[in-house]
C-alpha beads as a LAMMPS data file, in Angstrom:
LAMMPS data file: protein, C-alpha beads

491 atoms
490 bonds

1 atom types
1 bond types

-500.0 500.0 xlo xhi
-500.0 500.0 ylo yhi
-500.0 500.0 zlo zhi

Masses

1 110.0

Atoms # bond

1 1 1 434.795 151.636 -82.057
2 1 1 431.999 149.987 -84.216
3 1 1 429.716 153.029 -85.269
4 1 1 432.165 153.521 -88.229
5 1 1 431.561 150.300 -89.432
6 1 1 427.631 150.988 -89.423
7 1 1 427.525 153.687 -92.484
8 1 1 425.961 151.581 -95.061
9 1 1 429.089 151.972 -97.166
10 1 1 428.212 150.385 -100.886
11 1 1 430.494 149.548 -103.772
12 1 1 428.460 149.323 -107.391
13 1 1 428.721 146.165 -109.746
14 1 1 430.779 148.367 -112.517
15 1 1 433.364 149.642 -109.834
16 1 1 434.013 146.183 -108.297
17 1 1 434.216 144.838 -111.748
18 1 1 436.732 146.872 -112.630
19 1 1 438.606 146.968 -109.441
20 1 1 438.637 143.237 -108.692
21 1 1 440.624 141.797 -111.155
22 1 1 443.458 144.223 -110.519
23 1 1 443.548 143.549 -106.925
24 1 1 443.329 139.262 -107.457
25 1 1 446.471 139.981 -109.751
26 1 1 448.680 142.265 -107.326
27 1 1 447.816 139.946 -104.262
28 1 1 448.667 136.868 -106.106
29 1 1 452.275 138.514 -106.680
30 1 1 452.660 139.835 -103.797
31 1 1 452.101 136.340 -102.271
32 1 1 454.560 134.708 -104.580
33 1 1 457.098 137.550 -103.554
34 1 1 456.388 136.403 -99.682
35 1 1 456.594 133.005 -100.720
36 1 1 460.296 133.360 -102.463
37 1 1 461.737 135.594 -99.593
38 1 1 460.650 133.489 -96.988
39 1 1 461.738 136.164 -94.376
40 1 1 458.464 136.303 -92.540
41 1 1 454.864 134.637 -92.383
42 1 1 451.666 136.289 -92.759
43 1 1 449.032 135.557 -90.103
44 1 1 445.306 136.684 -90.395
45 1 1 443.165 136.506 -87.729
46 1 1 439.373 136.700 -88.476
47 1 1 436.446 137.646 -85.909
48 1 1 433.043 139.114 -85.845
49 1 1 429.572 139.120 -85.936
50 1 1 427.699 135.868 -87.197
51 1 1 426.273 136.679 -90.380
52 1 1 428.506 139.506 -91.198
53 1 1 430.697 137.182 -94.083
54 1 1 433.568 136.148 -92.047
55 1 1 433.378 132.665 -94.068
56 1 1 432.750 134.258 -97.545
57 1 1 435.698 136.445 -97.004
58 1 1 437.955 133.437 -95.729
59 1 1 436.923 131.585 -98.937
60 1 1 437.500 134.499 -101.001
61 1 1 441.342 134.999 -100.129
62 1 1 441.432 131.414 -101.047
63 1 1 439.892 131.913 -104.307
64 1 1 441.935 134.988 -105.400
65 1 1 445.024 133.924 -104.188
66 1 1 447.091 130.273 -104.273
67 1 1 445.326 128.053 -101.566
68 1 1 448.475 125.797 -101.795
69 1 1 450.559 128.586 -99.618
70 1 1 447.446 129.328 -97.331
71 1 1 447.120 127.720 -94.060
72 1 1 443.181 127.986 -93.315
73 1 1 442.451 126.996 -89.604
74 1 1 438.786 126.967 -87.977
75 1 1 438.394 126.851 -84.433
76 1 1 435.636 125.679 -82.557
77 1 1 435.354 123.947 -79.084
78 1 1 438.490 122.505 -77.802
79 1 1 438.756 118.771 -78.125
80 1 1 439.459 116.355 -75.084
81 1 1 443.259 116.282 -76.199
82 1 1 443.110 120.083 -76.727
83 1 1 441.524 120.942 -73.525
84 1 1 444.178 118.640 -71.574
85 1 1 447.018 121.414 -72.561
86 1 1 447.885 124.905 -72.330
87 1 1 444.623 127.186 -73.718
88 1 1 446.907 128.479 -76.257
89 1 1 448.306 124.874 -77.504
90 1 1 446.157 124.465 -80.468
91 1 1 446.567 128.042 -81.892
92 1 1 450.609 127.573 -81.280
93 1 1 450.445 123.952 -83.504
94 1 1 448.939 125.739 -86.146
95 1 1 451.350 129.299 -86.809
96 1 1 452.359 129.494 -90.533
97 1 1 455.917 129.273 -91.476
98 1 1 458.031 131.914 -92.996
99 1 1 457.136 132.722 -96.432
100 1 1 453.252 131.485 -95.824
101 1 1 449.910 132.725 -95.000
102 1 1 447.867 131.636 -92.103
103 1 1 444.402 132.410 -91.681
104 1 1 442.956 131.631 -88.255
105 1 1 439.052 131.537 -88.444
106 1 1 437.978 132.119 -84.861
107 1 1 441.013 132.153 -82.547
108 1 1 442.545 132.951 -78.895
109 1 1 439.754 135.784 -78.731
110 1 1 436.406 133.716 -78.890
111 1 1 436.851 131.518 -75.507
112 1 1 437.749 134.998 -73.524
113 1 1 434.923 136.843 -75.153
114 1 1 432.107 133.908 -74.745
115 1 1 432.636 133.273 -71.546
116 1 1 432.328 136.752 -70.422
117 1 1 429.290 137.575 -72.195
118 1 1 427.796 133.804 -70.807
119 1 1 428.745 135.283 -67.351
120 1 1 431.400 131.897 -66.769
121 1 1 434.243 134.709 -65.957
122 1 1 434.551 138.384 -64.590
123 1 1 436.062 141.265 -65.565
124 1 1 439.182 140.062 -63.935
125 1 1 439.310 136.948 -65.975
126 1 1 438.633 138.806 -69.073
127 1 1 441.540 141.067 -68.460
128 1 1 443.937 138.454 -67.509
129 1 1 443.011 136.724 -70.834
130 1 1 443.651 140.141 -72.661
131 1 1 447.086 140.711 -71.060
132 1 1 447.932 137.056 -71.958
133 1 1 446.891 137.739 -75.512
134 1 1 448.946 140.879 -75.556
135 1 1 451.918 139.632 -74.517
136 1 1 451.484 136.652 -76.986
137 1 1 450.867 138.772 -80.139
138 1 1 453.773 140.816 -79.052
139 1 1 456.243 138.011 -78.923
140 1 1 454.709 136.926 -82.394
141 1 1 455.365 140.413 -83.720
142 1 1 459.006 140.747 -82.615
143 1 1 459.778 137.469 -83.957
144 1 1 458.906 139.055 -87.338
145 1 1 455.410 137.822 -87.832
146 1 1 452.844 140.021 -90.141
147 1 1 450.131 140.095 -87.961
148 1 1 446.768 141.302 -89.197
149 1 1 443.404 141.332 -87.056
150 1 1 439.982 141.899 -88.937
151 1 1 436.657 142.023 -87.181
152 1 1 433.686 142.116 -89.188
153 1 1 430.619 143.897 -87.846
154 1 1 426.967 144.223 -88.249
155 1 1 424.325 146.356 -86.678
156 1 1 422.128 144.092 -84.664
157 1 1 418.977 145.123 -87.514
158 1 1 421.852 144.141 -90.178
159 1 1 422.548 140.993 -88.432
160 1 1 418.803 139.714 -88.014
161 1 1 418.208 140.955 -91.793
162 1 1 421.246 138.872 -93.032
163 1 1 420.089 135.744 -90.973
164 1 1 416.513 135.678 -92.291
165 1 1 417.764 136.036 -95.620
166 1 1 419.837 132.964 -95.079
167 1 1 417.276 131.312 -94.059
168 1 1 415.176 131.909 -96.792
169 1 1 417.874 130.463 -99.544
170 1 1 417.588 126.415 -99.432
171 1 1 420.853 126.501 -100.396
172 1 1 422.311 128.737 -97.442
173 1 1 419.472 127.617 -94.624
174 1 1 421.999 125.046 -93.321
175 1 1 424.523 128.533 -92.318
176 1 1 421.792 129.265 -89.663
177 1 1 421.367 127.523 -86.573
178 1 1 419.464 127.687 -83.210
179 1 1 422.752 128.298 -81.930
180 1 1 423.096 131.192 -84.133
181 1 1 419.741 132.907 -82.924
182 1 1 420.552 132.208 -79.546
183 1 1 423.714 134.339 -80.118
184 1 1 421.425 137.026 -81.698
185 1 1 420.076 137.358 -78.353
186 1 1 422.692 138.437 -76.266
187 1 1 423.910 140.571 -79.417
188 1 1 423.891 143.517 -76.943
189 1 1 426.297 141.646 -74.483
190 1 1 428.430 140.739 -77.341
191 1 1 428.928 144.052 -78.691
192 1 1 429.932 145.584 -75.032
193 1 1 432.573 142.912 -74.518
194 1 1 433.914 142.792 -78.040
195 1 1 434.609 146.109 -78.342
196 1 1 435.955 146.057 -74.955
197 1 1 438.248 143.255 -76.174
198 1 1 439.401 145.146 -79.428
199 1 1 440.197 148.415 -77.682
200 1 1 442.470 146.601 -75.219
201 1 1 444.049 144.588 -77.673
202 1 1 444.697 146.896 -80.846
203 1 1 448.590 147.789 -80.354
204 1 1 450.583 149.770 -82.879
205 1 1 451.883 146.367 -84.188
206 1 1 448.659 144.395 -84.065
207 1 1 445.776 146.681 -84.506
208 1 1 442.222 145.778 -85.444
209 1 1 440.575 146.607 -88.355
210 1 1 436.610 146.886 -88.230
211 1 1 435.092 146.016 -91.343
212 1 1 431.685 146.579 -92.527
213 1 1 429.986 143.454 -93.056
214 1 1 426.561 144.439 -94.641
215 1 1 427.944 144.963 -98.041
216 1 1 429.730 141.743 -99.961
217 1 1 431.290 144.128 -102.532
218 1 1 432.929 146.669 -99.979
219 1 1 433.831 144.278 -97.221
220 1 1 435.611 141.927 -99.966
221 1 1 437.523 145.154 -101.676
222 1 1 438.710 146.533 -98.219
223 1 1 439.983 143.590 -96.932
224 1 1 442.138 142.698 -99.772
225 1 1 443.165 146.039 -100.209
226 1 1 444.486 146.101 -96.910
227 1 1 445.701 142.700 -97.039
228 1 1 448.073 143.766 -100.062
229 1 1 449.293 147.236 -98.428
230 1 1 450.456 145.520 -95.388
231 1 1 452.507 142.850 -97.128
232 1 1 453.825 145.155 -100.080
233 1 1 454.839 147.334 -97.249
234 1 1 456.689 144.494 -95.181
235 1 1 458.296 142.980 -98.023
236 1 1 459.675 146.682 -99.028
237 1 1 461.400 146.650 -95.702
238 1 1 462.379 143.091 -94.585
239 1 1 465.709 143.639 -94.967
240 1 1 465.416 146.472 -92.391
241 1 1 463.712 143.870 -90.087
242 1 1 467.200 141.382 -90.014
243 1 1 469.044 144.344 -88.220
244 1 1 469.549 143.659 -84.368
245 1 1 468.455 145.979 -81.996
246 1 1 471.282 146.187 -79.066
247 1 1 470.651 146.295 -75.265
248 1 1 473.303 146.750 -72.484
249 1 1 473.942 143.792 -70.792
250 1 1 473.124 142.314 -67.783
251 1 1 475.106 142.838 -64.383
252 1 1 477.388 140.519 -62.612
253 1 1 476.047 140.691 -59.046
254 1 1 474.133 136.876 -59.121
255 1 1 477.648 134.947 -60.067
256 1 1 477.369 133.560 -56.472
257 1 1 474.526 131.663 -57.525
258 1 1 477.179 128.929 -59.197
259 1 1 480.380 130.115 -57.275
260 1 1 479.044 129.544 -54.041
261 1 1 477.935 125.992 -54.479
262 1 1 479.084 123.004 -52.295
263 1 1 480.811 121.069 -54.725
264 1 1 482.053 118.643 -52.167
265 1 1 478.688 117.125 -51.519
266 1 1 478.867 113.244 -51.941
267 1 1 476.923 109.953 -51.311
268 1 1 478.504 106.871 -50.739
269 1 1 477.545 103.905 -53.389
270 1 1 475.889 101.728 -51.064
271 1 1 473.900 104.565 -49.429
272 1 1 472.975 105.669 -52.804
273 1 1 471.488 102.044 -53.941
274 1 1 469.192 102.459 -51.308
275 1 1 468.479 105.968 -51.916
276 1 1 467.765 105.553 -55.200
277 1 1 465.357 102.411 -54.717
278 1 1 463.564 104.730 -52.078
279 1 1 462.977 107.749 -54.767
280 1 1 462.411 105.573 -57.938
281 1 1 459.768 103.449 -55.625
282 1 1 457.836 106.519 -54.979
283 1 1 458.235 108.361 -58.312
284 1 1 456.824 105.293 -59.775
285 1 1 453.734 105.384 -57.468
286 1 1 453.312 109.013 -57.543
287 1 1 453.178 108.566 -61.941
288 1 1 450.605 105.861 -61.545
289 1 1 448.149 107.777 -58.967
290 1 1 444.958 107.603 -61.283
291 1 1 442.882 109.946 -58.990
292 1 1 444.792 112.749 -59.064
293 1 1 447.925 112.658 -61.647
294 1 1 445.307 112.279 -64.307
295 1 1 444.985 115.964 -63.443
296 1 1 448.366 117.313 -64.017
297 1 1 451.193 116.615 -66.195
298 1 1 454.901 116.387 -65.363
299 1 1 457.689 118.786 -67.220
300 1 1 461.008 117.677 -66.255
301 1 1 463.929 120.139 -67.967
302 1 1 467.526 119.395 -67.709
303 1 1 470.109 122.074 -68.538
304 1 1 473.518 121.958 -67.549
305 1 1 477.199 121.998 -67.887
306 1 1 478.733 119.440 -70.819
307 1 1 479.597 116.360 -69.341
308 1 1 477.683 117.159 -66.093
309 1 1 475.745 113.671 -66.142
310 1 1 471.982 114.890 -67.583
311 1 1 471.845 111.996 -69.696
312 1 1 472.450 109.533 -66.386
313 1 1 470.171 111.615 -64.480
314 1 1 467.190 111.070 -67.326
315 1 1 467.885 107.444 -67.431
316 1 1 467.177 106.933 -63.561
317 1 1 464.132 108.719 -63.755
318 1 1 462.669 107.098 -67.009
319 1 1 463.817 103.509 -65.144
320 1 1 461.022 104.163 -62.490
321 1 1 458.131 105.125 -64.538
322 1 1 456.185 103.660 -67.589
323 1 1 457.291 104.027 -70.619
324 1 1 453.614 104.568 -72.357
325 1 1 453.561 107.401 -70.348
326 1 1 456.537 109.687 -71.014
327 1 1 458.459 111.466 -74.255
328 1 1 462.075 112.049 -73.700
329 1 1 462.810 115.309 -76.214
330 1 1 466.456 115.671 -76.917
331 1 1 467.130 119.171 -78.474
332 1 1 469.769 119.804 -80.745
333 1 1 470.192 122.556 -83.289
334 1 1 466.920 123.606 -84.976
335 1 1 465.853 122.198 -88.190
336 1 1 464.724 124.162 -91.266
337 1 1 461.280 123.847 -90.303
338 1 1 461.796 125.038 -86.900
339 1 1 463.836 127.797 -88.051
340 1 1 460.901 128.871 -89.918
341 1 1 458.828 129.535 -86.757
342 1 1 459.037 131.178 -83.658
343 1 1 461.911 129.877 -81.285
344 1 1 459.161 128.532 -78.858
345 1 1 457.210 126.645 -81.410
346 1 1 459.189 123.522 -81.294
347 1 1 458.773 123.490 -77.750
348 1 1 454.921 124.433 -77.713
349 1 1 454.271 121.282 -79.411
350 1 1 455.617 118.653 -76.950
351 1 1 453.492 120.050 -74.270
352 1 1 452.049 117.007 -72.530
353 1 1 448.815 116.289 -72.161
354 1 1 447.361 115.496 -68.388
355 1 1 448.477 112.187 -66.880
356 1 1 451.718 112.178 -69.059
357 1 1 455.392 113.316 -68.611
358 1 1 457.801 114.967 -70.976
359 1 1 461.424 115.188 -70.714
360 1 1 463.412 117.943 -72.352
361 1 1 466.969 116.783 -72.485
362 1 1 467.712 120.801 -73.271
363 1 1 465.401 123.258 -73.807
364 1 1 463.997 126.621 -74.530
365 1 1 466.503 128.088 -72.554
366 1 1 468.817 127.695 -75.548
367 1 1 467.866 131.014 -76.566
368 1 1 469.555 132.657 -73.209
369 1 1 472.132 130.108 -73.255
370 1 1 473.912 129.032 -76.536
371 1 1 472.379 131.290 -78.887
372 1 1 473.030 134.335 -76.620
373 1 1 476.883 133.151 -76.029
374 1 1 477.401 131.905 -79.409
375 1 1 475.858 135.139 -81.066
376 1 1 473.164 133.371 -83.158
377 1 1 470.601 136.039 -81.954
378 1 1 470.380 139.690 -80.995
379 1 1 471.010 140.704 -77.497
380 1 1 467.195 142.324 -77.980
381 1 1 466.051 138.887 -78.896
382 1 1 467.616 136.816 -76.070
383 1 1 467.039 139.669 -73.443
384 1 1 463.027 139.893 -74.412
385 1 1 462.973 136.082 -74.269
386 1 1 463.140 135.766 -70.173
387 1 1 459.594 137.116 -70.047
388 1 1 458.300 134.989 -72.916
389 1 1 459.783 132.090 -71.501
390 1 1 457.893 132.945 -68.010
391 1 1 454.796 133.494 -69.795
392 1 1 455.283 130.307 -71.401
393 1 1 456.110 128.462 -68.559
394 1 1 452.797 130.126 -66.326
395 1 1 450.573 129.199 -69.453
396 1 1 451.686 125.343 -68.685
397 1 1 451.450 125.429 -64.975
398 1 1 447.992 127.002 -65.449
399 1 1 446.837 123.830 -67.402
400 1 1 448.121 121.552 -64.615
401 1 1 451.597 120.938 -65.620
402 1 1 454.053 120.439 -62.677
403 1 1 457.125 121.932 -64.039
404 1 1 460.455 120.819 -62.867
405 1 1 463.725 122.574 -64.034
406 1 1 467.561 121.260 -63.100
407 1 1 471.123 123.025 -63.363
408 1 1 473.383 120.386 -63.297
409 1 1 476.698 122.182 -62.471
410 1 1 480.333 120.742 -62.203
411 1 1 483.688 122.454 -61.958
412 1 1 485.881 122.963 -64.709
413 1 1 488.479 120.999 -63.573
414 1 1 485.854 118.209 -63.180
415 1 1 484.307 118.644 -66.762
416 1 1 487.906 118.369 -68.279
417 1 1 488.650 114.968 -66.261
418 1 1 485.265 113.566 -67.401
419 1 1 486.249 115.059 -71.342
420 1 1 489.599 113.229 -70.829
421 1 1 487.797 109.965 -69.931
422 1 1 485.050 109.947 -72.767
423 1 1 487.801 110.432 -75.220
424 1 1 489.811 107.620 -74.069
425 1 1 486.285 104.968 -73.687
426 1 1 485.351 103.636 -76.840
427 1 1 481.825 103.417 -76.210
428 1 1 481.892 107.163 -74.869
429 1 1 483.583 108.815 -77.336
430 1 1 480.319 109.746 -79.143
431 1 1 479.546 112.009 -76.111
432 1 1 482.369 114.450 -76.394
433 1 1 482.640 116.685 -79.681
434 1 1 484.780 119.336 -80.765
435 1 1 481.874 121.828 -80.061
436 1 1 482.204 120.503 -76.342
437 1 1 485.828 121.622 -76.399
438 1 1 484.849 124.973 -77.742
439 1 1 482.505 125.598 -75.051
440 1 1 485.116 125.196 -72.602
441 1 1 487.187 128.108 -73.694
442 1 1 483.680 130.114 -72.740
443 1 1 483.243 128.854 -69.146
444 1 1 483.071 132.723 -68.136
445 1 1 480.591 133.550 -70.525
446 1 1 478.614 130.640 -70.122
447 1 1 478.857 130.955 -66.054
448 1 1 477.191 134.593 -66.805
449 1 1 474.395 133.858 -69.112
450 1 1 473.444 130.829 -66.544
451 1 1 473.392 132.931 -63.432
452 1 1 471.190 135.479 -65.479
453 1 1 469.186 132.694 -66.386
454 1 1 468.429 131.384 -62.673
455 1 1 467.996 134.743 -61.791
456 1 1 465.115 136.261 -64.081
457 1 1 463.284 132.593 -64.629
458 1 1 463.253 131.178 -61.476
459 1 1 459.602 131.489 -60.199
460 1 1 457.292 130.139 -57.758
461 1 1 455.483 127.916 -60.223
462 1 1 458.727 127.027 -62.055
463 1 1 461.804 127.243 -59.716
464 1 1 465.523 126.448 -60.850
465 1 1 466.877 123.457 -58.549
466 1 1 470.607 124.059 -59.037
467 1 1 472.437 120.747 -58.600
468 1 1 475.925 119.963 -57.369
469 1 1 476.917 117.232 -59.999
470 1 1 480.481 116.833 -59.197
471 1 1 479.401 113.290 -57.384
472 1 1 477.071 111.451 -59.771
473 1 1 475.249 109.565 -57.202
474 1 1 474.474 112.789 -55.105
475 1 1 473.044 114.656 -57.993
476 1 1 470.655 111.588 -59.285
477 1 1 469.413 111.497 -55.610
478 1 1 468.740 114.999 -55.435
479 1 1 466.882 115.370 -58.343
480 1 1 464.562 112.354 -57.818
481 1 1 463.826 113.755 -54.534
482 1 1 463.405 116.925 -55.957
483 1 1 460.708 115.532 -58.615
484 1 1 458.984 113.249 -55.753
485 1 1 458.565 116.405 -53.303
486 1 1 457.498 119.073 -55.861
487 1 1 454.622 115.987 -57.586
488 1 1 453.520 115.569 -53.805
489 1 1 453.200 118.972 -53.026
490 1 1 451.037 119.569 -56.236
491 1 1 449.079 116.359 -56.041

Bonds

1 1 1 2
2 1 2 3
3 1 3 4
4 1 4 5
5 1 5 6
6 1 6 7
7 1 7 8
8 1 8 9
9 1 9 10
10 1 10 11
11 1 11 12
12 1 12 13
13 1 13 14
14 1 14 15
15 1 15 16
16 1 16 17
17 1 17 18
18 1 18 19
19 1 19 20
20 1 20 21
21 1 21 22
22 1 22 23
23 1 23 24
24 1 24 25
25 1 25 26
26 1 26 27
27 1 27 28
28 1 28 29
29 1 29 30
30 1 30 31
31 1 31 32
32 1 32 33
33 1 33 34
34 1 34 35
35 1 35 36
36 1 36 37
37 1 37 38
38 1 38 39
39 1 39 40
40 1 40 41
41 1 41 42
42 1 42 43
43 1 43 44
44 1 44 45
45 1 45 46
46 1 46 47
47 1 47 48
48 1 48 49
49 1 49 50
50 1 50 51
51 1 51 52
52 1 52 53
53 1 53 54
54 1 54 55
55 1 55 56
56 1 56 57
57 1 57 58
58 1 58 59
59 1 59 60
60 1 60 61
61 1 61 62
62 1 62 63
63 1 63 64
64 1 64 65
65 1 65 66
66 1 66 67
67 1 67 68
68 1 68 69
69 1 69 70
70 1 70 71
71 1 71 72
72 1 72 73
73 1 73 74
74 1 74 75
75 1 75 76
76 1 76 77
77 1 77 78
78 1 78 79
79 1 79 80
80 1 80 81
81 1 81 82
82 1 82 83
83 1 83 84
84 1 84 85
85 1 85 86
86 1 86 87
87 1 87 88
88 1 88 89
89 1 89 90
90 1 90 91
91 1 91 92
92 1 92 93
93 1 93 94
94 1 94 95
95 1 95 96
96 1 96 97
97 1 97 98
98 1 98 99
99 1 99 100
100 1 100 101
101 1 101 102
102 1 102 103
103 1 103 104
104 1 104 105
105 1 105 106
106 1 106 107
107 1 107 108
108 1 108 109
109 1 109 110
110 1 110 111
111 1 111 112
112 1 112 113
113 1 113 114
114 1 114 115
115 1 115 116
116 1 116 117
117 1 117 118
118 1 118 119
119 1 119 120
120 1 120 121
121 1 121 122
122 1 122 123
123 1 123 124
124 1 124 125
125 1 125 126
126 1 126 127
127 1 127 128
128 1 128 129
129 1 129 130
130 1 130 131
131 1 131 132
132 1 132 133
133 1 133 134
134 1 134 135
135 1 135 136
136 1 136 137
137 1 137 138
138 1 138 139
139 1 139 140
140 1 140 141
141 1 141 142
142 1 142 143
143 1 143 144
144 1 144 145
145 1 145 146
146 1 146 147
147 1 147 148
148 1 148 149
149 1 149 150
150 1 150 151
151 1 151 152
152 1 152 153
153 1 153 154
154 1 154 155
155 1 155 156
156 1 156 157
157 1 157 158
158 1 158 159
159 1 159 160
160 1 160 161
161 1 161 162
162 1 162 163
163 1 163 164
164 1 164 165
165 1 165 166
166 1 166 167
167 1 167 168
168 1 168 169
169 1 169 170
170 1 170 171
171 1 171 172
172 1 172 173
173 1 173 174
174 1 174 175
175 1 175 176
176 1 176 177
177 1 177 178
178 1 178 179
179 1 179 180
180 1 180 181
181 1 181 182
182 1 182 183
183 1 183 184
184 1 184 185
185 1 185 186
186 1 186 187
187 1 187 188
188 1 188 189
189 1 189 190
190 1 190 191
191 1 191 192
192 1 192 193
193 1 193 194
194 1 194 195
195 1 195 196
196 1 196 197
197 1 197 198
198 1 198 199
199 1 199 200
200 1 200 201
201 1 201 202
202 1 202 203
203 1 203 204
204 1 204 205
205 1 205 206
206 1 206 207
207 1 207 208
208 1 208 209
209 1 209 210
210 1 210 211
211 1 211 212
212 1 212 213
213 1 213 214
214 1 214 215
215 1 215 216
216 1 216 217
217 1 217 218
218 1 218 219
219 1 219 220
220 1 220 221
221 1 221 222
222 1 222 223
223 1 223 224
224 1 224 225
225 1 225 226
226 1 226 227
227 1 227 228
228 1 228 229
229 1 229 230
230 1 230 231
231 1 231 232
232 1 232 233
233 1 233 234
234 1 234 235
235 1 235 236
236 1 236 237
237 1 237 238
238 1 238 239
239 1 239 240
240 1 240 241
241 1 241 242
242 1 242 243
243 1 243 244
244 1 244 245
245 1 245 246
246 1 246 247
247 1 247 248
248 1 248 249
249 1 249 250
250 1 250 251
251 1 251 252
252 1 252 253
253 1 253 254
254 1 254 255
255 1 255 256
256 1 256 257
257 1 257 258
258 1 258 259
259 1 259 260
260 1 260 261
261 1 261 262
262 1 262 263
263 1 263 264
264 1 264 265
265 1 265 266
266 1 266 267
267 1 267 268
268 1 268 269
269 1 269 270
270 1 270 271
271 1 271 272
272 1 272 273
273 1 273 274
274 1 274 275
275 1 275 276
276 1 276 277
277 1 277 278
278 1 278 279
279 1 279 280
280 1 280 281
281 1 281 282
282 1 282 283
283 1 283 284
284 1 284 285
285 1 285 286
286 1 286 287
287 1 287 288
288 1 288 289
289 1 289 290
290 1 290 291
291 1 291 292
292 1 292 293
293 1 293 294
294 1 294 295
295 1 295 296
296 1 296 297
297 1 297 298
298 1 298 299
299 1 299 300
300 1 300 301
301 1 301 302
302 1 302 303
303 1 303 304
304 1 304 305
305 1 305 306
306 1 306 307
307 1 307 308
308 1 308 309
309 1 309 310
310 1 310 311
311 1 311 312
312 1 312 313
313 1 313 314
314 1 314 315
315 1 315 316
316 1 316 317
317 1 317 318
318 1 318 319
319 1 319 320
320 1 320 321
321 1 321 322
322 1 322 323
323 1 323 324
324 1 324 325
325 1 325 326
326 1 326 327
327 1 327 328
328 1 328 329
329 1 329 330
330 1 330 331
331 1 331 332
332 1 332 333
333 1 333 334
334 1 334 335
335 1 335 336
336 1 336 337
337 1 337 338
338 1 338 339
339 1 339 340
340 1 340 341
341 1 341 342
342 1 342 343
343 1 343 344
344 1 344 345
345 1 345 346
346 1 346 347
347 1 347 348
348 1 348 349
349 1 349 350
350 1 350 351
351 1 351 352
352 1 352 353
353 1 353 354
354 1 354 355
355 1 355 356
356 1 356 357
357 1 357 358
358 1 358 359
359 1 359 360
360 1 360 361
361 1 361 362
362 1 362 363
363 1 363 364
364 1 364 365
365 1 365 366
366 1 366 367
367 1 367 368
368 1 368 369
369 1 369 370
370 1 370 371
371 1 371 372
372 1 372 373
373 1 373 374
374 1 374 375
375 1 375 376
376 1 376 377
377 1 377 378
378 1 378 379
379 1 379 380
380 1 380 381
381 1 381 382
382 1 382 383
383 1 383 384
384 1 384 385
385 1 385 386
386 1 386 387
387 1 387 388
388 1 388 389
389 1 389 390
390 1 390 391
391 1 391 392
392 1 392 393
393 1 393 394
394 1 394 395
395 1 395 396
396 1 396 397
397 1 397 398
398 1 398 399
399 1 399 400
400 1 400 401
401 1 401 402
402 1 402 403
403 1 403 404
404 1 404 405
405 1 405 406
406 1 406 407
407 1 407 408
408 1 408 409
409 1 409 410
410 1 410 411
411 1 411 412
412 1 412 413
413 1 413 414
414 1 414 415
415 1 415 416
416 1 416 417
417 1 417 418
418 1 418 419
419 1 419 420
420 1 420 421
421 1 421 422
422 1 422 423
423 1 423 424
424 1 424 425
425 1 425 426
426 1 426 427
427 1 427 428
428 1 428 429
429 1 429 430
430 1 430 431
431 1 431 432
432 1 432 433
433 1 433 434
434 1 434 435
435 1 435 436
436 1 436 437
437 1 437 438
438 1 438 439
439 1 439 440
440 1 440 441
441 1 441 442
442 1 442 443
443 1 443 444
444 1 444 445
445 1 445 446
446 1 446 447
447 1 447 448
448 1 448 449
449 1 449 450
450 1 450 451
451 1 451 452
452 1 452 453
453 1 453 454
454 1 454 455
455 1 455 456
456 1 456 457
457 1 457 458
458 1 458 459
459 1 459 460
460 1 460 461
461 1 461 462
462 1 462 463
463 1 463 464
464 1 464 465
465 1 465 466
466 1 466 467
467 1 467 468
468 1 468 469
469 1 469 470
470 1 470 471
471 1 471 472
472 1 472 473
473 1 473 474
474 1 474 475
475 1 475 476
476 1 476 477
477 1 477 478
478 1 478 479
479 1 479 480
480 1 480 481
481 1 481 482
482 1 482 483
483 1 483 484
484 1 484 485
485 1 485 486
486 1 486 487
487 1 487 488
488 1 488 489
489 1 489 490
490 1 490 491
């Protein structure tokens, strides 16, 4: 793969002087069209050999285009805050919105490659990381991101010469460090592992372009032309991308997940108060456990039928834990900022660090529930969301998160009683909306969507707990008990 990037391509000053002004103007126009359309973001991933011109090229792109609409991010060692969250968290947060260009200088490829070269991981771990990356990039492309990946290459001889030249010049000497020379000694290992990573992560939607880095003019024009061509092609067919690809509906064989529930289960008030105090006390102790809980985070996710008691259950949980250590995230319709990003973005950024608790009042499952039933996304979009959600939850669990997911179920008859009571009670009227009444008319469609969701996303690391919520006392105790038992098993 790298041999073709060692052919010694060069461009004369005269040719560069003729082509560079036209290319700059065309790139600026394409960037303006991208910003005006706001139909997709452009994400540029930069990697490669030290001294091959990565930094110079990134600076040049900011010079040629309008830097106000370019998000350039450089990633080094993970900070303490970043290390206490899923590995991809710091990249998730920095994705460009629709209409913008993002440049990632150093990316999700750096750590897996470096760890393998230094012997901190084996081939199996590298393969697992690359598979995670492939799934993530596929999700980005499916969400409409135009993803371009450039790898800047130098031969071992060229790299040595380049670093020596930089050291000789007082103005550039600072750019070559002792760390760079140590990396140079491992050139052969880096080349072998990098070539393997590039080969395995080049896909139809996100292929790698290896750029020869020895000649500054050649690499600048090469990257600029490829960038321009990609933007023009995507802008020309962006209307085509809005068409929804239809997929076959799922089967209805799993409806028993809800219909077979024993909705008669209940707890007397006196026993409820005793049980509530017991499980709240144990939850409090576990959340303050300094030796073990600081290695984990807790994610509590609540979905359920309208008026099933999610809010009341959440209040019983928060009453048991320190307010300084938890965050409740109420989820409503996405904002304009959130609609400009992949649908998981607004949840990615709320992933808690270790020792903290995040409670989601509704969640990323809206993609396979509300958006599916109401037709806010295409069938192909919610179908692929099952796998994307499982990947997301697996990454959180790998980083130490304990994920508890609850679906609170009530009967249609009980829901009607609660709706009616809410309308008659002055301090509860805000809880009932026209949308709640509209949702009731689609009870069967939501029931099917819920059963499909539980069937496809209840995993060993993030299982669903279906809560019979006809009796609120029973539901609250079951939820608290489930959280405590999950925490005790994991801690």
